[in-house]
N, CA, C, O and the ligand as a Tripos MOL2 file, in Angstrom:
@<TRIPOS>MOLECULE
protein
  265   263    67     0     0
PROTEIN
NO_CHARGES

@<TRIPOS>ATOM
      1 N         251.7950  158.1060   73.9050 N.3       1 MET1
      2 CA        251.5080  157.1960   75.0260 C.3       1 MET1
      3 C         251.5730  157.9840   76.3370 C.2       1 MET1
      4 O         252.5260  158.7300   76.5610 O.2       1 MET1
      5 N         250.6000  157.8300   77.1740 N.am      2 PRO2
      6 CA        250.5830  158.6330   78.4080 C.3       2 PRO2
      7 C         251.6220  158.1650   79.4150 C.2       2 PRO2
      8 O         251.9340  156.9790   79.5170 O.2       2 PRO2
      9 N         252.1400  159.1250   80.1480 N.am      3 LEU3
     10 CA        253.0990  158.8320   81.2230 C.3       3 LEU3
     11 C         252.3440  158.7610   82.5440 C.2       3 LEU3
     12 O         251.5450  159.6410   82.8620 O.2       3 LEU3
     13 N         252.6020  157.7230   83.2960 N.am      4 TYR4
     14 CA        251.9820  157.6090   84.6060 C.3       4 TYR4
     15 C         253.0710  157.5760   85.6720 C.2       4 TYR4
     16 O         254.1660  157.0580   85.4510 O.2       4 TYR4
     17 N         252.7520  158.1310   86.8160 N.am      5 GLU5
     18 CA        253.6810  158.0690   87.9380 C.3       5 GLU5
     19 C         253.3400  156.8670   88.7930 C.2       5 GLU5
     20 O         252.1790  156.6030   89.1080 O.2       5 GLU5
     21 N         254.3830  156.1520   89.1580 N.am      6 TYR6
     22 CA        254.2040  154.9920   90.0240 C.3       6 TYR6
     23 C         255.1370  155.1170   91.2110 C.2       6 TYR6
     24 O         256.1380  155.8330   91.1640 O.2       6 TYR6
     25 N         254.8000  154.4200   92.2610 N.am      7 HIS7
     26 CA        255.7790  154.2570   93.3320 C.3       7 HIS7
     27 C         255.8280  152.7910   93.7220 C.2       7 HIS7
     28 O         254.8510  152.0540   93.5830 O.2       7 HIS7
     29 N         256.9900  152.3890   94.2140 N.am      8 CYS8
     30 CA        257.2400  150.9900   94.5190 C.3       8 CYS8
     31 C         256.9970  150.7450   96.0040 C.2       8 CYS8
     32 O         257.5480  151.4380   96.8590 O.2       8 CYS8
     33 N         256.1730  149.7600   96.2940 N.am      9 ASP9
     34 CA        255.9070  149.4380   97.6900 C.3       9 ASP9
     35 C         257.0830  148.7140   98.3310 C.2       9 ASP9
     36 O         257.2210  148.7250   99.5540 O.2       9 ASP9
     37 N         257.9230  148.0910   97.5280 N.am     10 SER10
     38 CA        259.0360  147.3180   98.0830 C.3      10 SER10
     39 C         260.2010  148.2000   98.4850 C.2      10 SER10
     40 O         260.7060  148.0800   99.6010 O.2      10 SER10
     41 N         260.6450  149.0980   97.5840 N.am     11 CYS11
     42 CA        261.8280  149.9090   97.8850 C.3      11 CYS11
     43 C         261.4780  151.3840   98.0240 C.2      11 CYS11
     44 O         262.3400  152.1830   98.3900 O.2      11 CYS11
     45 N         260.2420  151.7630   97.7440 N.am     12 GLY12
     46 CA        259.8250  153.1490   97.9360 C.3      12 GLY12
     47 C         260.2040  154.0740   96.8040 C.2      12 GLY12
     48 O         260.0020  155.2840   96.9080 O.2      12 GLY12
     49 N         260.7480  153.5430   95.7280 N.am     13 ALA13
     50 CA        261.1590  154.3890   94.6130 C.3      13 ALA13
     51 C         259.9370  154.9520   93.8960 C.2      13 ALA13
     52 O         258.8910  154.3070   93.8180 O.2      13 ALA13
     53 N         260.0900  156.1610   93.3760 N.am     14 ALA14
     54 CA        259.0590  156.7490   92.5340 C.3      14 ALA14
     55 C         259.5990  156.7990   91.1140 C.2      14 ALA14
     56 O         260.7580  157.1500   90.8960 O.2      14 ALA14
     57 N         258.7650  156.4500   90.1590 N.am     15 PHE15
     58 CA        259.2440  156.4260   88.7790 C.3      15 PHE15
     59 C         258.0810  156.6630   87.8430 C.2      15 PHE15
     60 O         256.9180  156.5090   88.2170 O.2      15 PHE15
     61 N         258.4080  157.0380   86.6270 N.am     16 ASP16
     62 CA        257.3990  157.2370   85.5930 C.3      16 ASP16
     63 C         257.3960  156.0420   84.6580 C.2      16 ASP16
     64 O         258.4420  155.4570   84.3790 O.2      16 ASP16
     65 N         256.2300  155.6880   84.1830 N.am     17 ALA17
     66 CA        256.1390  154.5880   83.2330 C.3      17 ALA17
     67 C         255.1330  154.9510   82.1580 C.2      17 ALA17
     68 O         254.0860  155.5370   82.4360 O.2      17 ALA17
     69 N         255.4590  154.6010   80.9510 N.am     18 ARG18
     70 CA        254.5140  154.7750   79.8440 C.3      18 ARG18
     71 C         253.6790  153.5180   79.7420 C.2      18 ARG18
     72 O         254.2060  152.4260   79.5270 O.2      18 ARG18
     73 N         252.3870  153.6720   79.8950 N.am     19 VAL19
     74 CA        251.5020  152.5170   79.9340 C.3      19 VAL19
     75 C         250.3420  152.7470   78.9720 C.2      19 VAL19
     76 O         249.6620  153.7720   79.0290 O.2      19 VAL19
     77 N         250.1330  151.7970   78.1060 N.am     20 GLU20
     78 CA        248.9640  151.8560   77.2360 C.3      20 GLU20
     79 C         247.7180  151.6120   78.0700 C.2      20 GLU20
     80 O         247.7700  150.9360   79.0980 O.2      20 GLU20
     81 N         246.6020  152.1640   77.6250 N.am     21 ASP21
     82 CA        245.3550  151.9600   78.3530 C.3      21 ASP21
     83 C         245.0550  150.4750   78.5320 C.2      21 ASP21
     84 O         244.5250  150.0590   79.5620 O.2      21 ASP21
     85 N         245.3950  149.6910   77.5300 N.am     22 ALA22
     86 CA        245.1070  148.2590   77.5980 C.3      22 ALA22
     87 C         245.9570  147.5600   78.6420 C.2      22 ALA22
     88 O         245.6080  146.4770   79.1120 O.2      22 ALA22
     89 N         247.0860  148.1880   79.0100 N.am     23 ASP23
     90 CA        247.9980  147.5590   79.9660 C.3      23 ASP23
     91 C         247.8370  148.1010   81.3690 C.2      23 ASP23
     92 O         248.6050  147.7470   82.2630 O.2      23 ASP23
     93 N         246.8410  148.9650   81.5750 N.am     24 LEU24
     94 CA        246.7320  149.6480   82.8680 C.3      24 LEU24
     95 C         246.4960  148.6870   84.0230 C.2      24 LEU24
     96 O         246.9200  148.9630   85.1450 O.2      24 LEU24
     97 N         245.8350  147.5740   83.7750 N.am     25 ASP25
     98 CA        245.5870  146.6640   84.8980 C.3      25 ASP25
     99 C         246.6980  145.6340   85.0540 C.2      25 ASP25
    100 O         246.6090  144.7460   85.9020 O.2      25 ASP25
    101 N         247.7370  145.7480   84.2440 N.am     26 ARG26
    102 CA        248.8890  144.8770   84.4380 C.3      26 ARG26
    103 C         249.8580  145.5210   85.4190 C.2      26 ARG26
    104 O         249.9800  146.7460   85.4500 O.2      26 ARG26
    105 N         250.5410  144.7250   86.2090 N.am     27 PRO27
    106 CA        251.5210  145.2970   87.1380 C.3      27 PRO27
    107 C         252.7040  145.8930   86.3880 C.2      27 PRO27
    108 O         253.1360  145.3640   85.3640 O.2      27 PRO27
    109 N         253.2130  146.9810   86.9010 N.am     28 VAL28
    110 CA        254.3860  147.6300   86.3230 C.3      28 VAL28
    111 C         255.5970  147.2900   87.1820 C.2      28 VAL28
    112 O         255.5550  147.3960   88.4070 O.2      28 VAL28
    113 N         256.6670  146.8850   86.5270 N.am     29 GLU29
    114 CA        257.8390  146.4600   87.2670 C.3      29 GLU29
    115 C         258.6540  147.6570   87.7210 C.2      29 GLU29
    116 O         258.8870  148.5900   86.9510 O.2      29 GLU29
    117 N         259.0850  147.6270   88.9710 N.am     30 CYS30
    118 CA        259.9470  148.6820   89.4830 C.3      30 CYS30
    119 C         261.2970  148.6090   88.7870 C.2      30 CYS30
    120 O         261.9110  147.5430   88.7380 O.2      30 CYS30
    121 N         261.7710  149.7380   88.2430 N.am     31 PRO31
    122 CA        263.0580  149.7200   87.5310 C.3      31 PRO31
    123 C         264.2400  149.5070   88.4610 C.2      31 PRO31
    124 O         265.3210  149.1340   88.0040 O.2      31 PRO31
    125 N         264.0610  149.7340   89.7450 N.am     32 LEU32
    126 CA        265.1840  149.6060   90.6750 C.3      32 LEU32
    127 C         265.2990  148.2070   91.2540 C.2      32 LEU32
    128 O         266.3660  147.5950   91.2020 O.2      32 LEU32
    129 N         264.2000  147.6940   91.8090 N.am     33 CYS33
    130 CA        264.2910  146.4020   92.4920 C.3      33 CYS33
    131 C         263.5130  145.3150   91.7620 C.2      33 CYS33
    132 O         263.4700  144.1650   92.2000 O.2      33 CYS33
    133 N         262.8950  145.6960   90.6320 N.am     34 HIS34
    134 CA        262.1810  144.7480   89.7780 C.3      34 HIS34
    135 C         261.0370  144.0590   90.5000 C.2      34 HIS34
    136 O         260.6230  142.9600   90.1310 O.2      34 HIS34
    137 N         260.5400  144.7100   91.5220 N.am     35 SER35
    138 CA        259.3650  144.1890   92.1870 C.3      35 SER35
    139 C         258.1200  144.5620   91.3900 C.2      35 SER35
    140 O         258.1040  145.5770   90.6930 O.2      35 SER35
    141 N         257.1030  143.7610   91.4910 N.am     36 LEU36
    142 CA        255.8270  144.0960   90.8550 C.3      36 LEU36
    143 C         254.8680  144.7220   91.8470 C.2      36 LEU36
    144 O         253.7060  144.9700   91.5230 O.2      36 LEU36
    145 N         255.3500  144.9800   93.0630 N.am     37 GLU37
    146 CA        254.5210  145.6160   94.0900 C.3      37 GLU37
    147 C         254.5420  147.1260   93.8990 C.2      37 GLU37
    148 O         255.0530  147.8560   94.7480 O.2      37 GLU37
    149 N         253.9980  147.5850   92.8050 N.am     38 THR38
    150 CA        254.0040  149.0140   92.5090 C.3      38 THR38
    151 C         252.5800  149.5270   92.4400 C.2      38 THR38
    152 O         251.6450  148.7850   92.1420 O.2      38 THR38
    153 N         252.4360  150.8040   92.7210 N.am     39 GLN39
    154 CA        251.1170  151.4090   92.6670 C.3      39 GLN39
    155 C         251.1800  152.6950   91.8750 C.2      39 GLN39
    156 O         252.1610  153.4360   91.9320 O.2      39 GLN39
    157 N         250.1230  152.9420   91.1420 N.am     40 GLN40
    158 CA        250.0690  154.1750   90.3650 C.3      40 GLN40
    159 C         249.7470  155.3350   91.2830 C.2      40 GLN40
    160 O         248.8310  155.2640   92.1030 O.2      40 GLN40
    161 N         250.5230  156.4170   91.1320 N.am     41 ASP41
    162 CA        250.2390  157.6310   91.8940 C.3      41 ASP41
    163 C         249.2060  158.4520   91.1470 C.2      41 ASP41
    164 O         249.3180  158.6480   89.9370 O.2      41 ASP41
    165 N         248.2200  158.9240   91.8510 N.am     42 ILE42
    166 CA        247.2560  159.8200   91.2390 C.3      42 ILE42
    167 C         247.8600  161.2200   91.2020 C.2      42 ILE42
    168 O         248.2800  161.7510   92.2290 O.2      42 ILE42
    169 N         247.8980  161.7950   90.0420 N.am     43 SER43
    170 CA        248.4830  163.1300   89.9170 C.3      43 SER43
    171 C         247.6170  164.1600   90.6330 C.2      43 SER43
    172 O         246.3960  164.1860   90.4830 O.2      43 SER43
    173 N         248.2890  165.0150   91.4210 N.am     44 LEU44
    174 CA        247.5480  166.0320   92.1560 C.3      44 LEU44
    175 C         247.4570  167.3330   91.3780 C.2      44 LEU44
    176 O         246.8200  168.2840   91.8310 O.2      44 LEU44
    177 N         248.0870  167.3850   90.2110 N.am     45 PHE45
    178 CA        248.1340  168.6440   89.4850 C.3      45 PHE45
    179 C         246.7380  169.0990   89.0690 C.2      45 PHE45
    180 O         246.4260  170.2880   89.1250 O.2      45 PHE45
    181 N         245.9100  168.1620   88.6580 N.am     46 SER46
    182 CA        244.5740  168.5550   88.2230 C.3      46 SER46
    183 C         243.7470  169.0570   89.4020 C.2      46 SER46
    184 O         242.8950  169.9310   89.2400 O.2      46 SER46
    185 N         244.0010  168.4970   90.6030 N.am     47 VAL47
    186 CA        243.2660  168.9210   91.7820 C.3      47 VAL47
    187 C         243.6680  170.3390   92.1760 C.2      47 VAL47
    188 O         242.8250  171.1570   92.5450 O.2      47 VAL47
    189 N         244.9900  170.6210   92.0910 N.am     48 TYR48
    190 CA        245.4820  171.9360   92.4800 C.3      48 TYR48
    191 C         245.5120  172.9140   91.3130 C.2      48 TYR48
    192 O         246.0940  173.9930   91.4170 O.2      48 TYR48
    193 N         244.8870  172.5390   90.2060 N.am     49 GLY49
    194 CA        244.9760  173.3470   88.9970 C.3      49 GLY49
    195 C         244.3570  174.7240   89.1310 C.2      49 GLY49
    196 O         244.5470  175.5710   88.2590 O.2      49 GLY49
    197 N         243.6190  174.9650   90.2080 N.am     50 TYR50
    198 CA        242.9590  176.2540   90.3520 C.3      50 TYR50
    199 C         243.9600  177.3680   90.6700 C.2      50 TYR50
    200 O         243.7120  178.5250   90.3330 O.2      50 TYR50
    201 N         245.0770  177.0440   91.3060 N.am     51 GLY51
    202 CA        246.1690  177.9890   91.5200 C.3      51 GLY51
    203 C         245.7130  179.2880   92.1450 C.2      51 GLY51
    204 O         245.8640  180.3480   91.5370 O.2      51 GLY51
    205 N         245.1580  179.2340   93.3440 N.am     52 GLU52
    206 CA        244.5680  180.4080   93.9860 C.3      52 GLU52
    207 C         245.4950  181.6210   94.0040 C.2      52 GLU52
    208 O         245.1230  182.7050   93.5540 O.2      52 GLU52
    209 N         246.7320  181.4220   94.5380 N.am     53 SER53
    210 CA        247.6230  182.5710   94.7380 C.3      53 SER53
    211 C         248.0100  183.1910   93.3930 C.2      53 SER53
    212 O         248.0010  184.4110   93.2350 O.2      53 SER53
    213 N         248.3440  182.3390   92.4370 N.am     54 GLN54
    214 CA        248.7830  182.8730   91.1510 C.3      54 GLN54
    215 C         247.6460  183.6070   90.4470 C.2      54 GLN54
    216 O         247.8490  184.6830   89.8840 O.2      54 GLN54
    217 N         246.4710  183.0310   90.4820 N.am     55 GLU55
    218 CA        245.3470  183.6500   89.7800 C.3      55 GLU55
    219 C         245.0360  185.0300   90.3570 C.2      55 GLU55
    220 O         244.7960  185.9790   89.6110 O.2      55 GLU55
    221 N         245.0410  185.1380   91.7060 N.am     56 SER56
    222 CA        244.6470  186.4040   92.3170 C.3      56 SER56
    223 C         245.6940  187.4890   92.0660 C.2      56 SER56
    224 O         245.3450  188.6360   91.7850 O.2      56 SER56
    225 N         247.0000  187.1240   92.1680 N.am     57 SER57
    226 CA        248.0320  188.1230   91.9270 C.3      57 SER57
    227 C         248.0000  188.5720   90.4680 C.2      57 SER57
    228 O         248.2860  189.7260   90.1490 O.2      57 SER57
    229 N         247.6510  187.6480   89.6060 N.am     58 CYS58
    230 CA        247.6090  187.9620   88.1850 C.3      58 CYS58
    231 C         246.4890  188.9660   87.9040 C.2      58 CYS58
    232 O         246.6820  189.9330   87.1660 O.2      58 CYS58
    233 N         245.3340  188.7300   88.4910 N.am     59 SER59
    234 CA        244.2040  189.6270   88.2230 C.3      59 SER59
    235 C         244.4360  190.9860   88.8730 C.2      59 SER59
    236 O         243.9810  192.0040   88.3520 O.2      59 SER59
    237 N         245.1520  191.0150   90.0270 N.am     60 ASN60
    238 CA        245.4910  192.2850   90.6470 C.3      60 ASN60
    239 C         246.3720  193.1340   89.7300 C.2      60 ASN60
    240 O         246.1360  194.3270   89.5430 O.2      60 ASN60
    241 N         247.3720  192.4990   89.1750 N.am     61 GLU61
    242 CA        248.2630  193.2090   88.2690 C.3      61 GLU61
    243 C         247.4830  193.7640   87.0730 C.2      61 GLU61
    244 O         247.7140  194.8800   86.6090 O.2      61 GLU61
    245 N         246.5830  192.9640   86.6150 N.am     62 GLU62
    246 CA        245.8320  193.3690   85.4210 C.3      62 GLU62
    247 C         244.9750  194.6020   85.7090 C.2      62 GLU62
    248 O         244.8980  195.5080   84.8790 O.2      62 GLU62
    249 N         244.3290  194.6430   86.8820 N.am     63 SER63
    250 CA        243.4550  195.7730   87.1840 C.3      63 SER63
    251 C         244.2740  197.0320   87.4670 C.2      63 SER63
    252 O         243.7910  198.1420   87.2440 O.2      63 SER63
    253 N         245.5400  196.8690   87.9680 N.am     64 GLY64
    254 CA        246.3570  198.0330   88.2560 C.3      64 GLY64
    255 C         247.1630  198.4950   87.0580 C.2      64 GLY64
    256 O         247.8450  199.5180   87.1270 O.2      64 GLY64
    257 N         247.0960  197.7770   85.9940 N.am     65 PHE65
    258 CA        247.9030  198.1080   84.8250 C.3      65 PHE65
    259 C         247.2250  199.1400   83.9500 C.2      65 PHE65
    260 O         246.0950  198.9330   83.5070 O.2      65 PHE65
    261 N         247.9040  200.2570   83.6930 N.am     66 ARG66
    262 CA        247.3250  201.2660   82.8210 C.3      66 ARG66
    263 C         248.3350  201.6660   81.7770 C.2      66 ARG66
    264 O         248.0470  202.5140   80.9320 O.2      66 ARG66
    265 ZN        261.3530  148.9540   93.9170 Zn       67 ZN67
@<TRIPOS>BOND
     1     1     2 1
     2     2     3 1
     3     3     4 2
     4     3     5 am
     5     5     6 1
     6     6     7 1
     7     7     8 2
     8     7     9 am
     9     9    10 1
    10    10    11 1
    11    11    12 2
    12    11    13 am
    13    13    14 1
    14    14    15 1
    15    15    16 2
    16    15    17 am
    17    17    18 1
    18    18    19 1
    19    19    20 2
    20    19    21 am
    21    21    22 1
    22    22    23 1
    23    23    24 2
    24    23    25 am
    25    25    26 1
    26    26    27 1
    27    27    28 2
    28    27    29 am
    29    29    30 1
    30    30    31 1
    31    31    32 2
    32    31    33 am
    33    33    34 1
    34    34    35 1
    35    35    36 2
    36    35    37 am
    37    37    38 1
    38    38    39 1
    39    39    40 2
    40    39    41 am
    41    41    42 1
    42    42    43 1
    43    43    44 2
    44    43    45 am
    45    45    46 1
    46    46    47 1
    47    47    48 2
    48    47    49 am
    49    49    50 1
    50    50    51 1
    51    51    52 2
    52    51    53 am
    53    53    54 1
    54    54    55 1
    55    55    56 2
    56    55    57 am
    57    57    58 1
    58    58    59 1
    59    59    60 2
    60    59    61 am
    61    61    62 1
    62    62    63 1
    63    63    64 2
    64    63    65 am
    65    65    66 1
    66    66    67 1
    67    67    68 2
    68    67    69 am
    69    69    70 1
    70    70    71 1
    71    71    72 2
    72    71    73 am
    73    73    74 1
    74    74    75 1
    75    75    76 2
    76    75    77 am
    77    77    78 1
    78    78    79 1
    79    79    80 2
    80    79    81 am
    81    81    82 1
    82    82    83 1
    83    83    84 2
    84    83    85 am
    85    85    86 1
    86    86    87 1
    87    87    88 2
    88    87    89 am
    89    89    90 1
    90    90    91 1
    91    91    92 2
    92    91    93 am
    93    93    94 1
    94    94    95 1
    95    95    96 2
    96    95    97 am
    97    97    98 1
    98    98    99 1
    99    99   100 2
   100    99   101 am
   101   101   102 1
   102   102   103 1
   103   103   104 2
   104   103   105 am
   105   105   106 1
   106   106   107 1
   107   107   108 2
   108   107   109 am
   109   109   110 1
   110   110   111 1
   111   111   112 2
   112   111   113 am
   113   113   114 1
   114   114   115 1
   115   115   116 2
   116   115   117 am
   117   117   118 1
   118   118   119 1
   119   119   120 2
   120   119   121 am
   121   121   122 1
   122   122   123 1
   123   123   124 2
   124   123   125 am
   125   125   126 1
   126   126   127 1
   127   127   128 2
   128   127   129 am
   129   129   130 1
   130   130   131 1
   131   131   132 2
   132   131   133 am
   133   133   134 1
   134   134   135 1
   135   135   136 2
   136   135   137 am
   137   137   138 1
   138   138   139 1
   139   139   140 2
   140   139   141 am
   141   141   142 1
   142   142   143 1
   143   143   144 2
   144   143   145 am
   145   145   146 1
   146   146   147 1
   147   147   148 2
   148   147   149 am
   149   149   150 1
   150   150   151 1
   151   151   152 2
   152   151   153 am
   153   153   154 1
   154   154   155 1
   155   155   156 2
   156   155   157 am
   157   157   158 1
   158   158   159 1
   159   159   160 2
   160   159   161 am
   161   161   162 1
   162   162   163 1
   163   163   164 2
   164   163   165 am
   165   165   166 1
   166   166   167 1
   167   167   168 2
   168   167   169 am
   169   169   170 1
   170   170   171 1
   171   171   172 2
   172   171   173 am
   173   173   174 1
   174   174   175 1
   175   175   176 2
   176   175   177 am
   177   177   178 1
   178   178   179 1
   179   179   180 2
   180   179   181 am
   181   181   182 1
   182   182   183 1
   183   183   184 2
   184   183   185 am
   185   185   186 1
   186   186   187 1
   187   187   188 2
   188   187   189 am
   189   189   190 1
   190   190   191 1
   191   191   192 2
   192   191   193 am
   193   193   194 1
   194   194   195 1
   195   195   196 2
   196   195   197 am
   197   197   198 1
   198   198   199 1
   199   199   200 2
   200   199   201 am
   201   201   202 1
   202   202   203 1
   203   203   204 2
   204   203   205 am
   205   205   206 1
   206   206   207 1
   207   207   208 2
   208   207   209 am
   209   209   210 1
   210   210   211 1
   211   211   212 2
   212   211   213 am
   213   213   214 1
   214   214   215 1
   215   215   216 2
   216   215   217 am
   217   217   218 1
   218   218   219 1
   219   219   220 2
   220   219   221 am
   221   221   222 1
   222   222   223 1
   223   223   224 2
   224   223   225 am
   225   225   226 1
   226   226   227 1
   227   227   228 2
   228   227   229 am
   229   229   230 1
   230   230   231 1
   231   231   232 2
   232   231   233 am
   233   233   234 1
   234   234   235 1
   235   235   236 2
   236   235   237 am
   237   237   238 1
   238   238   239 1
   239   239   240 2
   240   239   241 am
   241   241   242 1
   242   242   243 1
   243   243   244 2
   244   243   245 am
   245   245   246 1
   246   246   247 1
   247   247   248 2
   248   247   249 am
   249   249   250 1
   250   250   251 1
   251   251   252 2
   252   251   253 am
   253   253   254 1
   254   254   255 1
   255   255   256 2
   256   255   257 am
   257   257   258 1
   258   258   259 1
   259   259   260 2
   260   259   261 am
   261   261   262 1
   262   262   263 1
   263   263   264 2
@<TRIPOS>SUBSTRUCTURE
     1 MET1         2 RESIDUE 1 A MET
     2 PRO2         6 RESIDUE 1 A PRO
     3 LEU3        10 RESIDUE 1 A LEU
     4 TYR4        14 RESIDUE 1 A TYR
     5 GLU5        18 RESIDUE 1 A GLU
     6 TYR6        22 RESIDUE 1 A TYR
     7 HIS7        26 RESIDUE 1 A HIS
     8 CYS8        30 RESIDUE 1 A CYS
     9 ASP9        34 RESIDUE 1 A ASP
    10 SER10       38 RESIDUE 1 A SER
    11 CYS11       42 RESIDUE 1 A CYS
    12 GLY12       46 RESIDUE 1 A GLY
    13 ALA13       50 RESIDUE 1 A ALA
    14 ALA14       54 RESIDUE 1 A ALA
    15 PHE15       58 RESIDUE 1 A PHE
    16 ASP16       62 RESIDUE 1 A ASP
    17 ALA17       66 RESIDUE 1 A ALA
    18 ARG18       70 RESIDUE 1 A ARG
    19 VAL19       74 RESIDUE 1 A VAL
    20 GLU20       78 RESIDUE 1 A GLU
    21 ASP21       82 RESIDUE 1 A ASP
    22 ALA22       86 RESIDUE 1 A ALA
    23 ASP23       90 RESIDUE 1 A ASP
    24 LEU24       94 RESIDUE 1 A LEU
    25 ASP25       98 RESIDUE 1 A ASP
    26 ARG26      102 RESIDUE 1 A ARG
    27 PRO27      106 RESIDUE 1 A PRO
    28 VAL28      110 RESIDUE 1 A VAL
    29 GLU29      114 RESIDUE 1 A GLU
    30 CYS30      118 RESIDUE 1 A CYS
    31 PRO31      122 RESIDUE 1 A PRO
    32 LEU32      126 RESIDUE 1 A LEU
    33 CYS33      130 RESIDUE 1 A CYS
    34 HIS34      134 RESIDUE 1 A HIS
    35 SER35      138 RESIDUE 1 A SER
    36 LEU36      142 RESIDUE 1 A LEU
    37 GLU37      146 RESIDUE 1 A GLU
    38 THR38      150 RESIDUE 1 A THR
    39 GLN39      154 RESIDUE 1 A GLN
    40 GLN40      158 RESIDUE 1 A GLN
    41 ASP41      162 RESIDUE 1 A ASP
    42 ILE42      166 RESIDUE 1 A ILE
    43 SER43      170 RESIDUE 1 A SER
    44 LEU44      174 RESIDUE 1 A LEU
    45 PHE45      178 RESIDUE 1 A PHE
    46 SER46      182 RESIDUE 1 A SER
    47 VAL47      186 RESIDUE 1 A VAL
    48 TYR48      190 RESIDUE 1 A TYR
    49 GLY49      194 RESIDUE 1 A GLY
    50 TYR50      198 RESIDUE 1 A TYR
    51 GLY51      202 RESIDUE 1 A GLY
    52 GLU52      206 RESIDUE 1 A GLU
    53 SER53      210 RESIDUE 1 A SER
    54 GLN54      214 RESIDUE 1 A GLN
    55 GLU55      218 RESIDUE 1 A GLU
    56 SER56      222 RESIDUE 1 A SER
    57 SER57      226 RESIDUE 1 A SER
    58 CYS58      230 RESIDUE 1 A CYS
    59 SER59      234 RESIDUE 1 A SER
    60 ASN60      238 RESIDUE 1 A ASN
    61 GLU61      242 RESIDUE 1 A GLU
    62 GLU62      246 RESIDUE 1 A GLU
    63 SER63      250 RESIDUE 1 A SER
    64 GLY64      254 RESIDUE 1 A GLY
    65 PHE65      258 RESIDUE 1 A PHE
    66 ARG66      262 RESIDUE 1 A ARG
    67 ZN67       265 GROUP 0 **** ****
């Protein structure tokens, strides 16, 4: 089951929730204040997955390695 990140609009808490695809349009209850005013956070990892600094340093090491 996929883990999704949510944040609570009522108390500002961030939490993870396991949500089935079929339940994605149902509100997720905040574990702290039990509010249903929660929103799913879009993960930024896929956006930043290019990893500019790491990739370049890695290729530099590779070319200098003998
Ligand atoms: Zn809350």
